[in-house]
Structure formats: C-alpha cells, structure tokens
C-alpha atoms as one frame of an Amber mdcrd trajectory, in Angstrom:
protein
  63.482 -32.701 -20.126  66.416 -34.062 -18.106  67.111 -37.384 -17.756  66.839
 -39.482 -14.171  68.850 -41.355 -12.922  66.867 -45.110 -13.939  66.386 -43.816
 -17.597  69.929 -42.703 -17.544  71.321 -46.707 -16.977  68.492 -48.243 -18.963
  69.084 -46.449 -22.086  73.290 -47.361 -20.860  72.057 -50.716 -21.198  69.385
 -51.404 -24.310  71.154 -48.476 -26.637  74.631 -48.413 -26.108  76.073 -51.198
 -24.014  74.583 -54.005 -25.793  71.070 -54.167 -25.959  68.670 -57.151 -25.108
  69.224 -60.750 -26.635  67.492 -60.329 -30.132  67.302 -56.995 -30.210  68.857
 -55.119 -32.539  71.183 -52.031 -32.428  72.579 -49.620 -34.154  74.741 -46.350
 -33.820  73.786 -43.531 -31.763  72.928 -40.930 -34.898  74.329 -37.316 -33.892
  71.800 -35.299 -31.779  73.993 -32.089 -33.146  76.449 -29.851 -31.695  76.581
 -29.453 -27.750  78.288 -26.695 -25.993  80.193 -27.087 -22.810  77.603 -25.309
 -20.619  74.359 -26.461 -22.580  71.364 -28.146 -20.838  69.565 -30.634 -23.254
  68.924 -34.610 -23.539  71.922 -34.154 -26.733  74.137 -33.336 -23.163  72.338
 -36.282 -21.477  73.067 -38.546 -24.415  76.413 -37.103 -25.418  77.662 -37.959
 -21.757  76.205 -41.873 -22.635  78.029 -42.175 -25.101  81.274 -40.864 -23.459
  80.854 -42.909 -20.217  80.437 -46.345 -22.790  83.651 -45.805 -24.853  85.484
 -45.714 -21.354  85.318 -41.618 -19.727  84.145 -41.327 -16.452  83.789 -37.872
 -14.561  80.036 -36.853 -14.104  78.768 -35.281 -11.655  75.263 -36.743 -10.812
  72.879 -34.515  -9.498  69.791 -33.107  -7.113  66.521 -35.185  -7.241  66.482
 -35.758 -11.284  69.759 -37.169 -11.241  71.087 -35.030 -14.190  75.013 -35.513
 -15.352  76.338 -32.515 -15.673  79.144 -30.520 -13.967  82.749 -29.741 -15.401
  83.782 -33.649 -15.193  81.735 -33.480 -18.656  84.147 -30.958 -20.268  86.963
 -32.183 -18.929  86.020 -36.246 -19.914  85.485 -34.253 -23.232  88.303 -32.706
 -24.176  90.342 -35.495 -22.822  88.412 -37.996 -25.624  89.306 -34.978 -28.324
  93.298 -34.978 -27.617  93.593 -38.811 -27.113  91.727 -39.022 -30.663  93.487
 -36.096 -32.403  91.059 -33.951 -31.853  90.294 -30.184 -31.926  90.364 -30.000
 -27.468  87.786 -27.195 -27.005  84.612 -28.798 -25.076  82.452 -28.822 -27.480
  80.900 -32.312 -29.371  80.840 -31.935 -33.033  80.019 -34.216 -36.019  83.843
 -35.721 -36.186  83.805 -35.868 -31.903  81.376 -37.609 -31.711  81.780 -39.632
 -34.823  85.179 -40.829 -33.176  82.799 -41.581 -30.583  80.633 -43.908 -32.241
  83.788 -44.869 -33.942  84.876 -46.248 -30.608  81.968 -47.654 -29.367  81.869
 -50.161 -32.465  84.991 -51.103 -31.833  84.186 -51.977 -28.289  81.750 -53.920
 -28.783  82.908 -55.530 -32.090  86.182 -56.749 -29.109  83.162 -57.977 -27.212
  81.225 -60.029 -29.624  78.704 -58.016 -29.807  76.777 -57.404 -33.031  77.235
 -53.578 -34.454
C-alpha cells in the first residue's frame, strides 16, 4: 500500500526527524533489499530515511503522493558513492546501515536522543 503525502510527512516528523517531545526514538530497522523499480512501503521508508540524511531529488506523483522516480535511484547512487559503497542503486544492509549511521550522527549533532 503506497504511503500518501501526509503520512509520509508524519513519518519524517515522528520517526526519523526527531519525534514528539518526551517520546522515545529508535533507528528504522532494515526492511529488506530494495531494488530500483520496486514499489512498496520499504521503498517509501528508504525515501524518508534518505531525505532525512540530506539526499533529495524525489518526484512525488499522483493523488496518492507516492514517492518514486529516477531521482530516488540517482540520490541512492550519490549516497552510496559518497560513503564508499558499491553505487548500484540497490539498498542492501550496508547501504541502510550507513544511512542509519548518518541519521544517528545528525541527531546527535542536533542534541536529539539516539
């Protein structure tokens, strides 16, 4: 089931970008391998995580507000290259772990719980 735009923004706000005051935070778990062209909630989760660590370029389309398009694959490859990973556009455990590592570092720098 695709995530609509309001749900996408709420996910960014509550799970990845800081949460509500007094709430606990945990890093997003690896949802399984995500390949270019996949359409699933893990793809939406990757888009949120990638955006939260500063990589943009996604296309939001249609009434459902799905996040898709070549921009996400290009952003994934940029992320992988910048962090010394195989830039194949496939989100495997190493790519996901590196993104979570960057998110934790970003949260620590902002004084948020990790």
